[in-house]
C-alpha positions in Angstrom: -10.0 16.4 -45.5 -13.2 14.5 -44.7 -11.3 11.2 -44.8 -8.6 12.5 -42.5 -11.2 13.7 -40.0 -12.9 10.3 -40.1 -9.6 8.5 -39.6 -8.8 10.7 -36.5 -12.3 10.1 -35.2 -11.8 6.3 -35.4 -8.4 6.6 -33.6 -10.0 8.6 -30.8 -12.8 6.1 -30.5 -10.4 3.2 -30.3 -8.3 5.0 -27.7 -11.4 5.7 -25.5 -12.5 2.1 -25.7 -9.3 0.2 -25.0 -9.9 -3.4 -24.3 -8.5 -5.3 -21.3 -5.0 -6.6 -22.2 -3.7 -3.3 -23.8 -2.4 -1.7 -20.6 1.3 -2.1 -20.0 3.7 -0.9 -17.4 1.0 -0.6 -14.8 2.1 -0.8 -11.2 -0.3 -3.3 -9.7 -0.1 -3.1 -5.9 -1.4 -5.7 -3.5 -3.1 -3.7 -0.7 -1.9 -5.1 2.6 -0.8 -8.0 0.5 -4.1 -9.4 -0.7 -6.6 -8.3 2.0 -9.6 -9.6 0.0 -8.1 -13.2 -0.1 -5.9 -13.7 2.9 -5.5 -11.9 6.3 -4.0 -8.4 5.8 -0.3 -7.7 6.3 0.5 -11.4 6.7 3.0 -13.6 4.8 0.1 -15.6 3.3 -1.3 -12.4 1.8 2.1 -11.3 0.4 2.9 -14.7 -1.0 -0.4 -14.8 -2.8 0.3 -11.3 -4.2 3.7 -12.4 -5.4 2.1 -15.5 -7.0 -0.4 -13.2 -8.8 2.6 -11.2 -10.2 1.9 -8.0 -8.3 4.5 -5.4 -9.1 4.4 -4.0 -5.6 3.5 -5.2 -2.1 1.7 -2.5 -0.2 2.0 -2.7 3.6 1.6 -0.7 6.9 4.0 -0.4 9.7 3.9 0.4 13.4 6.3 0.2 16.3 6.4 -2.0 19.4 7.6 -1.0 22.9 11.0 -2.6 22.2 11.3 -0.7 18.9 10.5 -3.5 16.5 9.0 -2.5 13.1 5.8 -4.5 12.8 3.2 -4.8 10.0 -0.2 -3.6 11.2 -2.7 -1.1 9.9 -3.7 0.0 13.4 -1.3 0.7 16.3 -3.6 -1.6 18.4 -5.3 -5.0 18.0 -8.3 -4.6 15.7 -11.2 -6.4 17.3 -12.4 -7.5 13.9 -9.3 -9.6 13.1 -7.3 -10.3 16.2 -7.4 -12.5 19.3 -5.6 -11.6 22.5 -2.5 -13.3 24.0 -4.8 -16.0 25.6 -6.6 -16.6 22.3 -9.8 -14.8 23.3 -11.8 -12.4 21.2 -11.3 -8.7 21.8 -14.3 -6.4 22.0 -14.4 -3.1 20.1 -14.6 -1.2 23.4 -11.3 -2.7 24.6 -9.3 -2.9 21.4 -7.3 0.3 21.9 -6.1 -1.1 25.3 -4.2 -3.6 23.2 -1.7 -0.9 22.3 1.1 -2.3 20.2 3.5 0.5 21.3 3.1 -0.6 24.9 3.8 -4.3 24.0 7.0 -6.1 23.4 7.2 -8.1 20.3 7.5 -11.3 22.4 4.0 -10.5 23.8 2.6 -9.3 20.5 3.4 -12.4 18.6 1.2 -14.4 21.0 -1.8 -12.7 19.4 -3.4 -14.3 16.4 -4.5 -11.9 13.8 -5.3 -14.3 11.0 -7.7 -16.9 12.3 -10.7 -14.6 12.4 -12.3 -14.0 9.0 -12.5 -10.3 8.4 -16.3 -9.6 8.2 -15.7 -7.0 5.5 -14.2 -9.7 3.2 -16.5 -12.7 3.4 -14.5 -14.8 1.0 -11.2 -14.3 2.8 -9.3 -17.4 3.8 -8.2 -17.6 7.4 -4.6 -18.4 8.3 -3.3 -18.3 11.9 -0.7 -15.6 12.0 0.8 -13.1 14.4 1.6 -9.6 13.2 4.9 -10.1 11.4 8.1 -8.1 11.6 8.9 -6.1 8.5 12.3 -7.8 8.7 10.8 -11.2 8.5 8.5 -10.3 5.6 11.5 -8.9 3.7 13.5 -12.1 4.3 10.6 -14.4 3.3 10.0 -12.3 0.1 13.6 -12.6 -1.0 13.8 -16.3 -0.2 10.5 -17.1 -1.9 11.3 -15.1 -5.1 14.7 -16.7 -5.3 13.2 -20.2 -4.9 10.4 -19.5 -7.5 12.6 -17.6 -9.9 10.5 -14.5 -9.6 11.6 -10.9 -9.8 11.6 -9.1 -6.4 8.5 -7.0 -6.0 8.6 -3.3 -5.0 7.6 -2.5 -1.5 5.3 0.4 -0.7 5.6 1.0 3.0 3.1 3.2 4.8 4.1 4.8 8.1 1.0 4.8 10.3 1.5 8.1 12.2 -1.1 10.4 13.7 -0.3 13.8 15.2 -1.2 13.9 18.9 -0.5 10.2 19.4 3.3 10.6 19.8 4.6 8.6 22.8 1.2 7.0 23.2 0.6 4.8 20.1 3.9 5.4 18.3 7.3 7.2 18.7 7.9 10.7 17.5 8.5 11.2 13.8 12.3 11.2 13.8 12.6 7.9 15.7 9.7 6.3 13.7 11.2 7.2 10.4 14.7 6.1 11.4 13.5 2.7 12.6 11.7 2.0 9.4 14.5 3.4 7.2 17.1 1.2 8.9 15.3 -2.0 8.3 14.6 -1.2 4.6 18.0 0.2 3.9 19.8 -2.7 5.5 17.7 -5.5 4.2 16.1 -4.7 0.8 17.5 -3.3 -2.5 17.3 0.5 -2.3 15.7 0.8 -5.7 12.9 -1.5 -4.7 11.0 0.5 -2.0 9.3 3.8 -1.2 7.7 5.3 1.8 4.1 6.6 1.9 2.0 8.4 4.5 -1.1 10.4 5.0 0.8 12.5 7.5 2.7 15.3 5.6 5.1 15.9 8.6 6.3 12.3 8.2 7.0 12.9 4.5 8.6 16.3 5.2 11.0 14.7 7.7 11.8 11.8 5.4 12.4 14.1 2.4 14.8 16.2 4.5 16.6 13.3 6.1 16.7 10.8 3.3 16.2 12.9 0.1 16.9 10.0 -2.3 14.0 7.9 -1.0 10.9 8.1 -3.3 7.8 9.3 -1.3 4.1 8.9 -1.9 1.6 11.4 -0.6 -1.6 9.6 0.5 -4.7 11.8 0.5 -8.3 11.4 1.4 -9.2 14.7 -0.1 -8.1 15.8 -3.6 -8.8 18.4 -6.2 -6.3 20.7 -4.5 -3.1 18.9 -5.1 -1.3 22.1 -5.9 -1.9 23.4 -2.4 -1.0 20.0 -0.9 2.4 20.1 -2.7 2.9 23.6 -1.5 2.2 22.4 2.1 4.7 19.6 1.6 7.3 22.0 0.3 8.4 19.5 -2.4 7.0 17.5 -5.2 6.5 13.9 -4.2 7.4 11.0 -6.6 3.9 9.6 -6.2 0.4 11.0 -5.5 -2.1 8.5 -4.1 -5.6 9.8 -3.7 -8.8 7.9 -3.0 -9.7 6.5 -6.5 -13.1 8.3 -6.8 -11.4 11.6 -6.7 -9.2 11.0 -9.7 -10.1 12.5 -13.1 -8.3 13.0 -16.4 -7.3 16.6 -15.7 -5.6 15.6 -12.5 -3.7 12.8 -14.3 -2.6 15.0 -17.1 -1.5 17.8 -14.7 0.5 15.5 -12.4 2.2 13.8 -15.4 3.3 17.2 -16.6 5.0 17.6 -13.3 6.6 14.2 -13.5 4.5 12.8 -10.7 3.1 9.3 -10.9 -0.5 8.8 -9.8 -1.5 5.6 -8.0 -5.0 5.7 -6.5 -6.4 3.5 -3.7 -8.2 1.1 -3.0 -9.7 -0.2 -6.3 -11.6 -3.5 -6.0 -14.1 -3.2 -8.9 -13.3 -3.9 -12.5 -15.4 -0.9 -13.7 -13.4 1.4 -11.4 -10.1 0.0 -12.6 -11.1 0.3 -16.2 -12.0 4.0 -15.8 -8.8 4.8 -14.1 -6.6 2.9 -16.6 -8.3 4.6 -19.5 -7.5 8.1 -18.1 -3.9 7.1 -17.7 -3.1 6.3 -14.0 0.3 4.7 -13.4 -0.8 2.1 -10.9 -3.7 0.5 -9.1 -3.8 -0.4 -5.4 -6.2 -3.3 -4.8 -7.3 -5.8 -2.2 -7.7 -8.4 -5.0 -4.5 -9.0 -6.9 -6.4 -11.2 -9.4 -8.1 -8.1 -10.7 -4.9 -7.3 -12.7 -5.5 -10.4 -14.9 -8.5 -8.7 -16.4 -6.3 -6.0 -17.9 -3.0 -7.6 -18.5 -1.9 -8.5 -22.1 -1.9 -12.3 -21.7 -0.6 -13.9 -24.9 
C-alpha cells in the first residue's frame, strides 16, 4: 500500500511540474496578428504569426461609412499608431474625430497605421500600412499558405461594438453582424473561423441568426461565468476571460460543460506556464514566439 501511495505521489508531482514541450493541441492565437513584433492588425503581423505556426489569427473589425469591414481595434484612428490622410501625427485630443464609420475606405486607406512604433511595444518593427480590409487579409492568408505549403490558420474575429455608439461609431448590431458574416462566409472555410465579442447583445444576435457559428464570450470580469452564461441565454463554444482571472476550478467546471477556455492576453512565460498547467485550451498572445517555449520540438 505504501509503495502504491508513493507511486501516485510521484505521478502527481510529475503532472504538476510538466516541462515545456509536453503541451499538445493548444490553440496558440496571435493577438492582432503579432502586436509585440509588428503593427497590430496588419498583414505584416499576420504573416509573422503564420510563420510562427500560430493556430489562430486573432483580429478586430470595424465598419467604414461605405460599409467595408476593416481591421482595427478602435473605431477611430488611435493617436499612438496612426498618421492622418496628410501623413501628419494625430493628437490624443483629436483622435476620435478621425471616426472610421464616417470615412470611406478610399479616404481611410490614405492613413498610415504602421509607420509609428507603438510606445507600448518598444521592440516592435514598423511597416507602413493602412488599416486593411478583412477581405484582403483573408485573400493574402489563403495565397500565402498555399505558396508556403502551410495549413490555413483559424480566424478569431472580434466585433468591436459598444452599446450607445450605434450610428455614431458603428452600425446597429444586425447590420454589423451581417456585414462581417458575409465576408467570412463567402471567403473563408466555414470550419476555420469564429466570432468573439465583449458585447453580449452581439453574441445573442449572432447565435440567433447564425446558430452554427462558434462564438467566444470575451470578459473583463470573471468568477461568475454561470451568471454570464445565463445572461447570454446559451452556452458559448469558448470562454475568454482576462488571464489573471483564470483558475483550475474555472477550467474544470467549463470543461465539464464542454466549453473551451482561451484567456487573453498572455505575454509572459510564467503566466503561460501557469495557465497551461491548469489545462486551458489556448493562449492569446502578442508574441507568437512564446509558443516555442512550450511546444514539443523533436
